[in-house]
N, C-alpha and C positions, 0 to 999 in steps of 0.2 A: 490226267496228271498226278502224280503218287498212288501209292499202293497203299493198300491194308490188308494186314492178316492178323487174326485172329483165333486162340483155341481154349477151348476146357478140356481137359482131359485127367486121367489118374496118373498117366506118364508125364515126365518132364517133356514140355510143349516148345522149350527152344531151339531143338533140332529143327521141329515141324516148322517153327515160325522165321527160322531162318534159311531153311529151304526154298519156303514160300517166298519170301522178299529177295531172291536171286531170282524168281520164276517172274515176280513183278519188277523188276527193275527197270525193265526197259521202260515203266511208267514214270519214272523221276530216278534220277540218278545223285543228286545234291548232295543230302545225308541220307544216315538211315539209321532207326533206334530201334530197342525195344523195353517194355516195360513188364513184371512178371511178377506175380504173388506165389509165394512159401511160407515161412513163417513172417515175413515183412515185404513191404511194395520196392522193388527192387527196380532199376534201368542204365541201359547202357544206349550211347548217342555218341556219334561218330561222322562228320562232315566226309565226303567222297562217297566211295561205292560199299556195298555190302560187303565185302570182303573183310573191309576195315573193321567194321563193326562186328563181325563175327568173332575174328581176331581179340577183340576187346571182350567179348562176352565170355570168350573163351578163358583169357586171366583172370577175368572177377570170378568165373566159376559161376555164371548166372545161371539157376534152373528153377523151375517153379511149374504149376499145374494148369494155370491159369496165365493166359499170356495174352499180348498185341503187341506187333509190330507193325512200320511205318518206312517206305522209303519214298524220299521226298522231291521234289522240284518244286523250287523257291517261287512264290508268290509276294505274299508282304513279310517282308525281312531277306536281309542276306543269309548267303550260305555260310552258317555260324551255326556250332556245336551249339549254343543257346536257343535257335532257331527252329533246332532240328526235333522230329516228334520223337516218343510221345511227350506234351507236355502234363508236367505234376502239378497240382494246385493243392496246397497247404499240407503236403508231405502225406496225403490219406487218398487221392487217386489220380490216375491217371489215363489221358484221353490220347487218341488219335485223328486224324480230321482231312477229309481232302475236300477241297472246294474252297468257296470264298463264303467269307460273310460280309456282308454289304453295309449293316450296320453296327459293325462292331465297335466303332468310336465312340458312338452312343453308351454301345453298354459296358464300355471300357469305363465310359466316365463313371458310372451309375457301380461299379464294383468296386474302383477307388473310394467312391464315397465309403463302399462296405467295409473297408479296410483291407482289400486282396491288392497286392503287389505283383506289378509284373516284371515278370525277367526275360521277355522275349520281345518280339518286335511283331510277333503271330497274330490274326484274328482267333487263332485255332487258342491260344490261352484263353481267351472270354470263353468261349467256350467251357471248358475246364472249370474255372472258377464259378462260373454262372451256376452246372451241375453243383458243385461242392457247396455253394450257397444255397441252393433246396434240398441236397441233403441232409443238410441241419435241421430242414423243419419238416421233411418229409419222412426222415430216416431211413427211406429204400430209396435205392440207387434206381431201380427201373422208373419211380414215380417221379424223381427228383428229373429225369433225363428228358420224360414227356414234359414236365412242366418247363424245363428251361428249352426245349427246340422250339418251343411257341413264342420264344420272346425273338430268335431268332429271322434275320431277312438274308435270303441267298441261297446259295446252294451247299451243302452237304452232305458227305459218308463219315458217321464217325462211330468209334469204340470206345469204350469207357471201361475200367474197371476199377473198384476201391476195397482197401484190405477192411475198409469196415462192414463190406460185403463180399466177403473172399472165396465163393463159390459161384458164381458168376460174370458174366463179360454181357452187357448192352449195348445195341448197336442199333443205329437209327438211319436215316436218308432221307433226301429230299433234293433232288437235282442231278446228285451225284449216284453212279453204281454204286450197290455193294449186296450182296449174294450169302444166303447161310449155306454151309455145308453140313449135311448128317452124316456123324458116325455111328460107330456099332461101341456106344458106352462114352462118346465122348464126342462133340460137335465145333464148327469152325465160324469164322467170318471172313468174308474177302473181299477185295473190288474186283477180282477176275476170278475165273474156274480154275486157271492155271496158278493160281496159289495151293489150293485145296485135292487137286487130283490123283496127289500121292496117298489119300486117306480116303479119299471116297466119291464117287461120281453123282449121288443123290443130292441135288442143289433145289434151292429156293430162292428165286429171284425176289428181293423185296421191293415193294410198290411203294409211289413217294407217298411221304408221310408216316410209313412203317417206323414201328419202332420195334425191335425184336430182344428177346429174355434167349440169352443161351444158358446151357447148364450142361450138367453133364447127361443127365436123363434125359433131355429134350430141349426141344425150342420153342416158346411162346411167338406170337407175332401180334401187331395189336396196331388196328390201323391209326388215320391221324385224327381221331375223337377218341383213340384210348380202348375202343371197345376190340376183342379178342377176336381172330380171323382167320381162318384156315387159307393158306398162296398154297398152289400147284407147285408138286415136287416134280420136277425134272431130271433126266439123266442125261449127262453130258457125256459129249461125243470127244473133247478134246482127249487127244491122247498125250502122254508122255513122249513119246520120240520126237512129237513136231516141235516139243520145246526144248529139245536135243540139237546138238550144233551136227553132231554124226562128223564125216569126212572134212565141212568145210572149215574156213577157217574165222568166218564172220556169219551172222543169222543173213546180211542183207546178199552176202553169196550165194550162202543157201537158198534164198527164198527167187532170188535173181535164176538160179539152175531149174527152181520146183515149177517154173511157169507153164511150160509143155503139159505134166500132169495137171497143175492146176485147172488149166482153161479147158483142158479134154472133159474134166470133169464138170465143170462149170457147164459145159457144152452140152454134155451127156441129156440130160431131161428135155432138151431143147430138140434135140436128132430124134427125141422117142416120142415128145408130144408136136413138133413141128410148130411156127408160131402160131400159138393157141392163147387165149387169155387165160386157160389154166394154168398155165407157169407161175403167175401171180397169185393165185388163190381162188378160194371157191366163188367169191360173189365178183371177180374179176371180170367175168361176159358183160355183167349188167353196167357195173361202173365203167368200163371202157368203150360202151358201144356207143357213148353221143360224145367221146371226147372232142374240144373244139379245140385247145390250145394246150401247151404245157409249159408248166416251171420248174426246173430243176434248182434245187437249194442243197448247196454243197460247200465242203472249204478246202482248201490245199489242194493234194491232188485230186481229189475227188469232186470238187470244181474243173479240172481241166478234163476229168472223162465226162462230166457234163458237157462241156465246150464241143467236144467231140460230138457229142450225140446230137447237139445242136443241128451239124450237118448232113448226120444221116437223117435226121427227123423231118427236116423241111425237104429235103432229095427226095426222100424214100417215100413216106406217108402223108406231104403237102400238108403238112400240121404246125401252124406256127411254134416257134416253141424259143424260150427265154431260159437263161441262166445266170446267176447271181449267188453271190457270196451267200452264205445264209446270215454272217453277223451283222450285214448288210439290209436283206431283205426284212428282218426282224423288226428293223425299228424306223421302218419310212411306211408311209400311209401307202398301203398295196391295194387296188382296185380288186376285190371281191369276183370270182367268174366261176357260176356254180358246175359247168361245163369243162373247167380246167384241169386239167389231170397236174397235182403238186407231188412231184417227186423227188425224195431228201436221200443223198448217199453218205453214206460213212462206213468207213471199216470195220470199226468196233462198233458202232449201234450207238453208242453213248456221248458222242460229239455233242456237248452242250450248245453251242452255237445254232447246230443241224437242228437239236432237239427242240429246240426254244423259238425257230422258225417254224417248223411243223404246228408246232402247238397255236404262232400267233395265227397260219395260215388258216387251221381248223374255226382259230374265234371267229373269222372271218365268214365262215359259213361252208368252206371249203372241204367237202365231203371225198372228194376223188382222192386219195390218198397212197402212194403207192415207197415204200422203201425198197431200196437195194444194199443190201449191207452182207458182211460176212460171219457176222456173229451170232448165232441160233437164238432165238428168245431173249435179246438185248431190246433195250430201252425203246427205241425210234421204232424198230419193226412193230413192239406189242402197241407203240400207241400209232399205228396206218391201217387201212383199211387192206390193203394188199402189200405184199412183202417177197420180192424175190431174194434168195440167198445165194452168194456168191459160195463156191465150193473151191476157195485156197486155200484151205486149211490156215494154223494160226501162224500170223506172221508179226515179228518180234522185234524184229529190223525196225529203228524207227523212221527211216527213209521208206514209204511204200513203194513196192515194187509190182508182187503177185497180184496185190490187192486191185491195184490199177488195173492192168490187164485184164481181170475177170470182170472188173465192173463195168469196161467196155463191151464184154461179151453181153451181161445184163441190158445193158443199155440198146443194145443191136436187137438182142432179142423184143424188147419192148417196142420196139421203132418196127422190126419187122411184124410183129403183131398188129398193131395200128394201122401199118399201112394195109396188110391185109383186110381188117376191120373197115376200112376204109376202101374197097375195092382198088387199091394200086399195086396187089402186088398177087397176081393169080398162078396158080399150080406151077407154071413151068420156072416162074421168076423164084419162086419157093423154093424148090428143088435145086436150082440153080446156088442159089444163095446156102442152102443146106451142105451142098458139096463143098463149098469153101470154107464151112465154118468147120467139116471133115477134115480138111488138110491145113487148117492153121494152126494146131501145135506143133505138126512137122513143119512148116513154114519157123515156126518161132526156134525150135530146134537148130534150123541151119542159121539164123541170127545169133544163136547161142554160140557155133561155132566161128564167129568174129572174135572171139574173146583175143588170140593171141594180137591179130592185128591193132586189135584196141586198146590193148596194153601199150603197146609202143608209140601210140598217140599220147596216153594218159603222162607216159614220161616226160612228153615236149608239153603239157598242158600244165604239168606241176609247179613250176616255177610263176606260173603266172598270177595278175592278182585280180583279172578281168575277162570277162568272155562274153560273146554276143550269140545268142541262138536267132535263128532264123527261119522260117517255115510259110506255108498258103496255105490255105484251104483248111479242108479236113487233117494238115500237120502242121499246121500252126499251134494249136493245143499241145502237140508231143515237144513243138521247141519250148513251147512254157515250162512242160516237164522236166525236160531235159536241162532248163537253166536252176528250174528248183532241186534236182536234184545235188546237182555241180556245188550250187552254193550251202545247201543243206550238211553236207558230208564232208568237202574240202574246202570251204570258207572261202573258196573264189567269187566274189561278185559275178554274179550272171546275169543277164538280163536277156529277154526274147523278144522279139519283133514279128508281126506279117513281114512277110521279105519285102512287099512292097511300100512298106512304111519307112525304106532305108532311106530314102533323098526327102524323107520329110523331118529330120533329125537325128537319129542315130547315127549316120555315115559321119559327124562330128567325131564320132569318137572313135572310129577306125583307124589304127595306125598298126605297128609293125608288133607291138606287143597285147592288139586287143586282138585273139584268136576271134574263128567266128564258124558257129558251126551250123551246116546247111543241112537241111531235111530235105533232099529232093528225089521223090519218087516217080515212077516213071507213068505218069496222070497227065493230066490235061493243062495241068499250070507248067508242065514242066520246061516250057522254052521260056514261060515266065522267070523262072526260078532262075535259069542260064542267065537271063540278063542281068537279074539282080547282083548276079557271084561275079561279073563283070563290073559292076559297080565298085563293089569291094575290091576287087582285082585290082584297078585303076588307080587306089588310093592305097596301096601298098599293104594292104591287109593281107593276114593268111587264113587260108581255109580249109576246114575239115568237112568234106563231102559225105552223107549218107546218101549212095544212091542205089537204085535197084540196078541189080545184074544185067536188064537190057536198056538203062537211059543212055547209053554211048557218052560216059563221061571220060576223059582221060584227064590222068596226072599232068600236071605241069608246075611249072617254079610256084611254089606259094599255093597250088591246089591239091590237096592231099585226097586220096577217094577210098573208101571203103564199101563195095557192092555187098548190103543185104540179099537174099535171094530174089528170085524173080519178081514182078510187080503181084500181090495178090488183091487187088482190084479195092474194094470200099474199106477192107476189113486190112488195108495196110497200116491203118495208127495203131494198130495190136504189135504187127513186127518190128515197126521203127522205134516202141518202145523202148525194146531191147537195146540195141546199139548206146542208147543215150544214158541208159541204169548204167552198162557197163562203164563207159568214160566215167562218168561219175564215181563209180565203185572204184576203180585203179587209179583216179587221181588222187582219189581221198588216200588209199594205202601209199602212192610213191610218196603224198607230204606229210604221212605218218601224224593221220587224226584218227579218233576212235568212230571206225564206221557206224558202228549200230547203235552208240549212244553219243550223239555230237552233241556240243555246246548249248546249253540254252534251250534243249528241245526234248519232248517226250513224246511217248505215241499215240497215249488217248489224250486226248485235249476236253476236259471236263469243267472247265472253267473258262470264264472270257477274258 
């Protein structure tokens, strides 16, 4: 959550910093600010969007050749200009920070005794004063930062500049992502490659505990022991076009409609390799050979992808599978099993709870680890023994769409591979599944063609305050995902239940003001779902049913039906994810909420 960008250049860096913050705004948009060095240290901060801060920077003629910027998602302290970054210590240095400092109260008391005055409610201000304190004794910004970070407990990515040391920028990270961009006679830092690709594609990902000195003529990286170290240079494949809206009104709309292509791209290596361990890395054959159970760890939408995979895993591969919210797993006494496969799922590859859950699993001796991720070379894949990169492309909208459906494909590939290794998938069955995968992007496109009908439903949803989503079996996680999408961007309270649970409590909520969305594909549980629908109908509830073309549903009073394409079998959850995404999107449009940047949420959750 929150975005950082910084630059050291001969040119004025303010336009670059502003552009970078706009590209990072999906990470946090409560407030934004810049601090630059020219003949003095100058700062501009504003609550609200980056555009408001940009206007203020122009009015104040802000310019400089060294600078840092930040867009904030509030954790410590409310959304005020005083809490916005950058924070300044003693008028001499400015600092931006992502993450949470767990011992900030102890450090605050210590610094107050040293005479420092705090002007904000943030934990970030502690870091600035701490570095300034050590700068007085060290006389060097790099050494002061290296000493200060050793006093910090928690997660951080920081960037700091000082008017006493005006030719460089110092950056450091622990637990939160931060990278260095290598330019031609200029260099940069950012929390995401999207912020620097307008200037360079040469990227260095800082590792845990690294401190980087960024100058005009180069970058030097030091490890947690203070030793100079070489980090690998990567060429970013993020495209500027993927960061632009093009003909769409919102990134969420764009990303929903990009799903046929994203799915086709993610399916491509599966079609080439078949269900093979090679899909997951060089050592995957050995690591997957004797897997006896699977533990999936994820958060939010990725967790629902995992829930879907559990049905696949046990039905197809006959391997026990459990799915757990990462933030819960990391704090319980888990039982280690060296033959268990640990699967972590994260769109960004930097979700802190998922990263920490992976660390915990590894500390228990779990060596069979697989990451499913959409961002190349991000933190979680780098910490995993195996990786499958989805090919969704950049996802900017806070509410995940194409990342979710491509995660389902990655998990399906894993299930198929384990089923094959387990002797439960012969060649003929594999080819049949390959054919179903081949046709899936087309089925998704057909589902997208239902948008006009779903838009009419959304107009009926928009005045409501509550909604209920129902599904059974494979499609219960899709009901969960539909409820999440609706509440994320329209702010309508929504819950999801297995349809069979209706009579065990949720039925008490059903009335004419509680719309009920039902995921009803033509599978083995269809007749059970029809019975559940009659329970709702008998209580005066109004139902919105997403059925397959061959489900034999008919509309009647208070029962509205939209038919998705023909039933696509075991991959049906991928197709049925599309209508619930569209319903949430158009309901939010009708209510006038900010679709891409819903209140209180940010895209990359890098704090607890």
